[in-house]
C-alpha positions as a Markdown table, in Angstrom:
| # | Residue | x | y | z |
|---|---|---|---|---|
| 1 | Gly | -0.5 | -0.1 | 0.0 |
| 2 | Thr | 2.9 | 2.3 | 0.8 |
| 3 | Leu | 4.5 | 2.0 | -2.7 |
| 4 | Gln | 0.9 | 3.1 | -4.7 |
| 5 | Pro | 2.2 | 6.6 | -5.3 |
| 6 | Leu | 5.2 | 5.4 | -6.6 |
| 7 | Asn | 2.9 | 3.0 | -8.9 |
| 8 | Ala | 1.2 | 5.6 | -10.0 |
| 9 | Leu | 4.0 | 7.9 | -11.2 |
| 10 | Leu | 5.4 | 4.7 | -13.2 |
| 11 | Arg | 2.0 | 3.4 | -14.7 |
| 12 | Pro | 2.0 | 4.1 | -18.1 |
| 13 | His | -1.2 | 6.3 | -18.7 |
| 14 | Pro | -3.3 | 5.8 | -21.7 |
| 15 | Pro | -3.5 | 8.7 | -24.0 |
| 16 | Glu | -6.5 | 10.9 | -24.5 |
| 17 | Gly | -9.6 | 8.4 | -26.1 |
| 18 | Gly | -7.8 | 5.4 | -25.1 |
| 19 | Trp | -5.0 | 3.2 | -26.5 |
| 20 | Pro | -4.5 | 3.4 | -30.2 |
| 21 | Gly | -6.3 | 0.5 | -31.9 |
| 22 | Gly | -7.8 | -0.7 | -28.3 |
| 23 | Val | -4.4 | -2.4 | -27.5 |
| 24 | Lys | -2.2 | -1.8 | -24.5 |
| 25 | Pro | 1.4 | -1.4 | -25.4 |
| 26 | Ala | 4.0 | -3.8 | -24.2 |
| 27 | Gly | 5.1 | -1.2 | -21.4 |
| 28 | Arg | 1.6 | -0.9 | -19.9 |
| 29 | Met | 1.2 | -5.0 | -20.4 |
| 30 | Leu | 4.5 | -5.3 | -18.3 |
| 31 | Phe | 3.5 | -3.0 | -15.6 |
| 32 | Glu | 0.1 | -4.7 | -15.0 |
| 33 | Ala | 2.0 | -8.2 | -14.5 |
| 34 | Trp | 4.5 | -6.6 | -12.5 |
| 35 | His | 1.7 | -4.9 | -10.4 |
| 36 | Lys | -0.5 | -7.6 | -10.1 |
| 37 | Gly | 2.8 | -10.0 | -9.6 |
| 38 | Leu | 3.8 | -8.0 | -6.4 |
| 39 | Gly | 0.2 | -7.8 | -5.0 |
| 40 | Trp | 0.0 | -11.5 | -5.0 |
| 41 | Ala | 3.4 | -11.5 | -3.5 |
| 42 | Ala | 2.5 | -9.2 | -0.3 |
| 43 | Val | -0.7 | -11.3 | 0.2 |
| 44 | Val | 1.2 | -14.6 | 0.4 |
| 45 | Leu | 4.3 | -13.3 | 2.4 |
| 46 | Gly | 1.5 | -11.8 | 4.6 |
| 47 | Met | 0.4 | -15.1 | 5.5 |
| 48 | Val | 3.5 | -16.8 | 5.8 |
| 49 | Asn | 4.5 | -13.9 | 8.3 |
| 50 | Val | 1.6 | -14.6 | 10.0 |
| 51 | Ile | 2.6 | -18.7 | 10.3 |
| 52 | Leu | 6.1 | -17.9 | 11.3 |
| 53 | Gly | 4.9 | -15.6 | 13.9 |
| 54 | Ala | 2.9 | -18.3 | 15.2 |
| 55 | Val | 6.0 | -20.9 | 14.7 |
| 56 | Leu | 8.3 | -18.2 | 16.6 |
| 57 | Ala | 5.4 | -18.2 | 19.7 |
| 58 | Lys | 5.3 | -21.9 | 19.9 |
| 59 | Asp | 8.9 | -21.7 | 20.4 |
| 60 | Leu | 8.9 | -19.4 | 23.1 |
| 61 | Asp | 6.3 | -21.5 | 25.0 |
| 62 | Phe | 3.2 | -19.0 | 24.9 |
| 63 | Lys | 0.1 | -20.5 | 25.8 |
| 64 | Thr | -1.7 | -22.5 | 22.8 |
| 65 | Ala | -4.4 | -20.5 | 21.8 |
| 66 | Thr | -1.5 | -17.6 | 21.3 |
| 67 | Tyr | 0.0 | -19.8 | 18.5 |
| 68 | Ala | -2.9 | -21.8 | 17.4 |
| 69 | Val | -5.0 | -18.8 | 15.9 |
| 70 | Pro | -2.6 | -17.3 | 14.0 |
| 71 | Leu | -1.3 | -20.6 | 12.4 |
| 72 | Ala | -4.8 | -21.3 | 11.3 |
| 73 | Val | -5.4 | -17.8 | 10.0 |
| 74 | Gly | -2.5 | -18.1 | 7.8 |
| 75 | Cys | -2.9 | -21.6 | 7.0 |
| 76 | Thr | -6.2 | -20.5 | 5.9 |
| 77 | Gly | -5.4 | -17.4 | 4.0 |
| 78 | Ile | -2.8 | -19.5 | 2.1 |
| 79 | Ala | -5.8 | -22.1 | 1.3 |
| 80 | Ala | -8.0 | -19.6 | 0.0 |
| 81 | Phe | -5.2 | -18.1 | -2.3 |
| 82 | Val | -4.2 | -21.1 | -3.4 |
| 83 | Leu | -8.0 | -22.2 | -4.1 |
| 84 | Phe | -8.6 | -19.0 | -5.7 |
| 85 | Met | -5.6 | -19.3 | -8.2 |
| 86 | Leu | -6.8 | -22.9 | -9.1 |
| 87 | Leu | -9.9 | -21.8 | -9.9 |
| 88 | Gly | -8.6 | -18.7 | -12.2 |
| 89 | Leu | -6.5 | -21.2 | -14.2 |
| 90 | Ser | -9.0 | -23.6 | -14.5 |
| 91 | Asp | -11.8 | -20.9 | -16.2 |
| 92 | Pro | -10.8 | -17.3 | -16.0 |
| 93 | Asn | -14.7 | -16.4 | -16.8 |
| 94 | Asn | -16.2 | -18.0 | -13.5 |
| 95 | Gly | -18.7 | -17.0 | -11.3 |
| 96 | Ile | -16.6 | -16.8 | -8.2 |
| 97 | Asn | -14.1 | -15.3 | -9.8 |
| 98 | Lys | -16.4 | -12.6 | -10.9 |
| 99 | Ala | -17.9 | -12.3 | -7.8 |
| 100 | Leu | -14.8 | -11.8 | -5.7 |
| 101 | Thr | -13.2 | -9.1 | -8.4 |
| 102 | Gly | -16.2 | -7.4 | -9.3 |
| 103 | Ala | -15.5 | -8.4 | -13.0 |
| 104 | Lys | -18.9 | -7.7 | -15.1 |
| 105 | Pro | -20.0 | -10.7 | -17.1 |
| 106 | Glu | -18.5 | -10.9 | -21.0 |
| 107 | Gln | -21.3 | -10.0 | -23.4 |
| 108 | Gly | -23.3 | -13.2 | -24.5 |
| 109 | Gly | -21.6 | -15.1 | -22.0 |
| 110 | Thr | -22.8 | -16.5 | -18.6 |
| 111 | Ala | -22.3 | -15.0 | -14.7 |
């Protein structure tokens, strides 16, 4: 979240009236892949951080609930991420992806 202003500065903005021919240039496509990749990496690494914190709490002999709850939350987060990615790979236009991302149904397609 703290790098969003830098992302906005570096993002290739479309010209007035949109991209010529409606096709995004390679620089914009590269930026989008970079931006989305960093976002997903932040999500996964955040869950890994929660899990590592739980493991550290266990190693420091904290009470069971102190490490069991974050461990369960971290594992659930990673499982949800993996499920979401598998759904996206199997069918990018499935209803669950559209509901979670707010994407509009394609013309003539199903929601």
